[in-house]
C-alpha positions in Angstrom: 125.7 200.1 -28.2 123.0 198.5 -31.3 124.3 201.6 -33.6 128.2 199.9 -33.0 126.9 196.9 -33.6 125.9 197.2 -36.8 128.6 199.4 -37.8 130.9 197.0 -37.2 128.6 194.0 -39.0 128.6 196.5 -42.0 132.3 196.9 -41.9 133.2 193.2 -41.4 130.8 192.5 -44.6 132.7 194.9 -46.5 136.0 193.6 -45.6 135.1 190.3 -46.1 133.2 191.3 -49.6 136.5 193.1 -50.8 138.9 190.3 -49.5 136.4 187.5 -51.7 137.1 189.8 -54.8 140.9 190.3 -54.1 141.0 186.8 -54.1 138.9 186.0 -57.0 140.9 188.4 -59.2 144.0 187.0 -57.9 142.9 183.6 -59.2 141.6 184.6 -62.4 145.1 186.0 -63.2 146.7 182.9 -62.2 144.9 180.5 -64.4 144.9 183.0 -66.9 148.9 182.7 -67.0 149.3 179.6 -66.5 147.0 178.7 -69.7 148.8 180.6 -71.9 151.2 179.3 -74.6 154.3 182.0 -73.6 155.7 184.2 -70.7 153.1 186.6 -69.8 155.8 189.6 -70.0 156.3 188.5 -73.5 155.4 191.5 -76.3 152.0 190.7 -78.5 154.6 189.9 -81.7 155.2 186.6 -79.6 151.9 185.4 -79.4 150.8 186.3 -83.3 154.3 184.6 -84.2 153.0 181.2 -82.3 149.8 181.4 -84.3 151.3 182.0 -87.7 154.0 179.2 -86.9 151.2 176.5 -86.2 150.0 177.3 -89.2 152.9 177.2 -91.7 152.6 174.1 -94.1 155.2 172.0 -93.6 158.5 171.4 -95.9 158.3 167.9 -97.7 160.7 168.8 -99.8 163.2 165.2 -100.1 166.6 165.6 -100.6 169.5 163.8 -100.7 172.9 164.8 -99.3 176.0 163.3 -101.0 179.0 164.3 -99.0 182.5 163.7 -100.2 185.3 162.8 -97.8 188.1 160.6 -98.2 189.5 157.6 -95.4 191.7 160.2 -93.2 188.9 162.3 -92.8 186.0 160.1 -91.6 186.6 160.1 -87.8 188.3 164.0 -88.2 185.1 165.5 -89.8 182.7 163.2 -91.5 181.1 161.6 -88.3 180.8 165.3 -87.3 178.5 165.6 -90.2 176.7 162.8 -89.0 176.1 164.1 -86.0 175.0 167.2 -86.6 173.6 169.0 -89.9 173.5 165.0 -91.9 171.1 164.0 -89.7 168.1 166.3 -91.5 168.9 165.2 -94.5 166.1 163.0 -96.3 169.4 160.3 -96.8 172.8 161.0 -96.3 175.4 159.5 -98.0 179.1 159.4 -97.8 181.1 158.6 -101.0 184.6 158.3 -100.6 187.8 155.6 -102.0 187.2 153.3 -99.2 183.8 151.9 -97.4 183.1 152.9 -94.0 179.8 151.1 -92.6 179.6 152.2 -89.6 178.7 155.8 -91.0 177.5 154.1 -94.5 180.6 155.3 -96.1 180.6 154.6 -99.6 183.5 153.5 -102.2 183.1 154.7 -105.4 186.3 155.4 -107.0 189.7 153.6 -106.5 191.8 153.5 -103.0 194.8 155.3 -105.0 192.1 157.9 -106.9 190.9 159.6 -103.6 192.5 162.5 -103.1 192.0 166.5 -103.7 193.5 165.9 -107.4 190.6 163.5 -108.4 187.9 165.5 -106.8 186.2 165.1 -110.4 186.5 161.8 -110.7 185.2 161.3 -106.9 181.9 163.8 -107.6 181.2 162.4 -110.9 181.5 158.8 -109.6 179.5 159.7 -106.4 176.5 161.1 -108.6 176.7 157.8 -111.0 176.3 155.7 -107.8 173.6 158.3 -106.1 171.2 158.0 -108.9 171.5 154.5 -109.4 170.7 153.6 -106.3 168.4 156.6 -105.3 167.6 158.2 -109.1 163.8 158.4 -108.8 163.3 158.9 -104.9 164.4 162.4 -104.3 163.9 165.5 -105.2 166.8 167.0 -105.0 170.7 166.3 -104.7 173.0 168.1 -103.0 176.9 167.8 -102.6 178.9 168.7 -100.3 182.3 168.7 -98.5 183.0 167.0 -95.2 184.4 170.4 -93.8 180.5 172.2 -94.5 177.6 172.8 -92.8 174.3 173.4 -94.1 171.0 174.1 -92.6 169.0 172.0 -94.0 165.2 173.7 -93.1 166.5 176.8 -94.7 167.6 174.6 -97.9 163.8 172.9 -97.9 162.5 176.6 -97.9 164.5 177.7 -100.4 163.9 174.8 -102.8 160.6 174.7 -102.2 159.9 177.7 -104.5 161.6 175.2 -107.6 159.9 172.3 -109.3 162.6 169.5 -108.9 161.1 167.9 -112.8 162.6 171.3 -114.2 166.3 171.5 -114.9 168.1 173.3 -112.0 171.5 173.5 -110.4 171.9 176.0 -107.5 174.4 177.8 -105.4 177.1 180.2 -105.0 177.6 181.4 -108.7 181.3 181.9 -110.1 182.8 182.2 -113.2 186.4 181.9 -114.7 187.3 180.9 -118.1 184.3 183.0 -119.3 182.2 180.0 -118.0 179.5 179.9 -115.3 179.4 177.6 -112.4 178.6 177.0 -108.8 181.2 176.7 -105.8 182.1 173.2 -105.0 183.1 174.0 -101.5 180.1 176.0 -100.6 178.1 173.4 -101.9 175.3 172.9 -104.7 171.8 171.4 -105.4 170.6 169.7 -108.5 167.3 169.1 -109.4 166.3 165.4 -110.1 166.1 166.6 -114.0 169.3 168.0 -113.8 170.7 164.9 -112.5 169.3 163.4 -115.1 170.8 165.0 -117.7 174.2 164.8 -116.4 174.2 161.1 -116.5 172.1 160.4 -119.5 174.0 163.0 -121.9 177.2 164.9 -120.0 178.6 162.0 -118.2 179.7 159.7 -120.9 180.6 163.1 -123.3 184.0 164.6 -124.3 182.3 166.4 -126.6 180.2 168.5 -123.3 181.5 167.2 -120.5 184.9 167.1 -119.7 186.4 163.3 -118.3 187.9 162.7 -115.5 191.7 163.7 -115.1 194.1 164.9 -112.3 194.0 167.5 -110.5 190.7 168.9 -112.5 188.6 171.9 -111.9 185.4 170.2 -110.0 182.8 172.8 -109.6 184.0 174.6 -112.7 183.7 171.0 -114.7 180.3 170.6 -113.0 179.5 174.0 -114.6 180.4 173.3 -118.0 178.7 169.8 -118.3 175.3 171.3 -116.5 175.1 174.3 -119.2 175.7 172.1 -122.1 172.6 169.9 -121.6 170.4 172.6 -121.0 170.2 173.3 -117.1 169.2 176.7 -115.6 172.2 177.9 -113.2 170.4 179.6 -110.0 172.5 182.0 -108.0 171.5 181.7 -104.8 171.7 185.7 -104.2 169.0 185.8 -106.7 166.7 182.7 -105.6 164.5 184.4 -104.1 162.3 187.2 -104.9 163.1 190.6 -102.8 166.1 188.4 -100.8 169.6 189.6 -103.1 171.9 188.3 -100.2 174.3 185.4 -100.6 172.9 181.9 -98.7 175.5 179.0 -100.2 178.7 180.8 -98.6 182.5 179.3 -99.9 184.3 180.8 -96.6 183.3 180.2 -93.1 180.9 182.6 -91.5 183.8 184.5 -89.4 185.4 185.3 -92.6 182.4 187.5 -93.5 181.9 189.5 -89.9 184.6 191.6 -90.3 183.8 194.3 -92.0 186.7 194.7 -93.7 188.5 193.5 -97.0 191.4 191.7 -95.1 189.1 188.3 -94.6 187.7 188.2 -98.0 190.1 186.7 -100.1 191.1 188.1 -103.7 189.8 184.9 -105.2 186.5 185.4 -104.0 185.9 189.0 -105.4 187.4 187.9 -108.6 185.0 185.0 -109.4 182.4 185.9 -107.6 179.3 186.9 -109.9 177.7 189.1 -107.2 179.4 191.9 -104.9 181.0 190.1 -101.7 179.6 191.8 -98.3 181.4 191.6 -95.1 179.5 192.3 -91.7 175.7 191.7 -91.3 175.0 192.3 -94.6 177.1 189.6 -95.7 174.7 187.1 -95.8 170.7 186.2 -95.9 168.6 185.7 -93.5 168.2 182.5 -94.9 171.5 181.2 -95.6 171.8 177.7 -96.3 175.6 176.6 -96.5 179.3 177.5 -94.7 182.4 175.9 -96.2 185.5 175.6 -94.0 183.5 174.2 -90.7 185.6 172.2 -88.5 183.9 169.7 -85.7 184.3 172.5 -83.3 182.3 174.9 -85.6 179.8 172.4 -86.6 178.6 171.6 -83.1 179.0 176.0 -82.3 176.5 176.3 -85.2 174.5 173.4 -84.1 174.2 174.9 -80.2 173.3 178.7 -81.7 170.8 177.2 -83.9 168.9 174.5 -82.4 169.9 174.9 -78.7 170.2 178.7 -77.7 167.1 181.0 -76.7 167.1 184.3 -75.9 164.8 184.8 -72.8 161.9 187.3 -73.7 163.4 187.6 -77.3 160.1 187.0 -79.3 161.0 184.2 -82.1 160.7 185.3 -85.6 157.5 185.4 -87.5 157.4 182.1 -90.1 155.1 183.5 -93.0 153.1 180.2 -94.9 153.3 182.3 -98.5 156.1 180.1 -100.0 157.0 181.7 -103.3 156.9 179.0 -106.4 158.5 179.6 -109.8 156.7 177.9 -112.8 158.6 176.9 -116.0 158.2 180.6 -117.4 159.1 182.0 -114.7 162.4 179.8 -114.5 163.8 180.8 -117.9 162.3 184.6 -117.0 164.9 184.9 -114.1 167.4 182.5 -114.8 167.4 181.9 -119.2 169.5 179.1 -120.0 173.5 180.1 -120.8 174.2 180.0 -124.4 178.3 179.8 -124.1 179.4 179.1 -127.3 182.8 178.6 -126.1 181.8 175.7 -124.4 179.7 173.3 -127.1 182.7 171.6 -128.2 185.2 171.4 -125.3 187.6 170.3 -127.9 187.8 173.8 -129.7 187.4 175.7 -126.4 189.6 178.3 -127.4 190.7 179.3 -123.0 190.9 176.4 -121.0 192.9 175.4 -117.6 195.6 173.1 -118.3 195.5 169.6 -117.8 191.9 169.7 -119.3 
């Protein structure tokens, strides 16, 4: 009986010890899992991402967004820009032929001169207004249409490589009539120094900058003006080292997704300086802007970029090694385009009608 009692006591002690060990181990696992920043089932890559993101220097480039609109587009397009990507600009300014205070729309041209055929004048006067009101307050000045969607975080990242005190004009590079320029539909960006030169040296000069006429080609004319005042044309496809994909897109994203020529218009292939690709190779992972964005597409971009998450997929790692190009780097990578054809516009041999 005594031997049986001792054996039973030993078994009870061993059972209690094992139960306590299992409970303590389970409790330890629970506490560890609760205090982890990510779900327990994610990979080690996710943990590394969280660390990298936390140590990344915040981007603080000051960007003023000048969006061209017109009275009939204020409710159908402009207000959706205001509700989506526009709220991430350092300052958002709408310019039009009629003011609209609730959205901060500013009248910069006469009521009769706000249509598509007067786009060049609206752009010139929009930049004049922006320079007079905010010329020293921001680093970069974006010109966009009210049917363009802009990913401002990628814009910040791209522009952080450049000095706003250098004369820089950046966008989707195209060419016509032997002149290089940036696509207006895809949007383009001027550094503070580039805008200063445009206003101080080009705005009033009929010799180096086309004056406003109806049916003018806005983006083409801007390219002429800026080249003639010594501004560097930076093609977004070459704007970052080791990333040769386009970042400012003259078409909507859907048009690039089909791996076929059918959705790419001939004019784009003829005028583009860089090769136009389709499918997933079309665009940089750090793409900045897409044209022809309907309100429905703006909210679709907004949801996919800022709200949608894929369960179990590690977030992409953001590296803190931001590029920065010096003045000599800028001259080496993007030399000034010394185009003799446009030194005196009165003698320009090949030009569009009504120039």
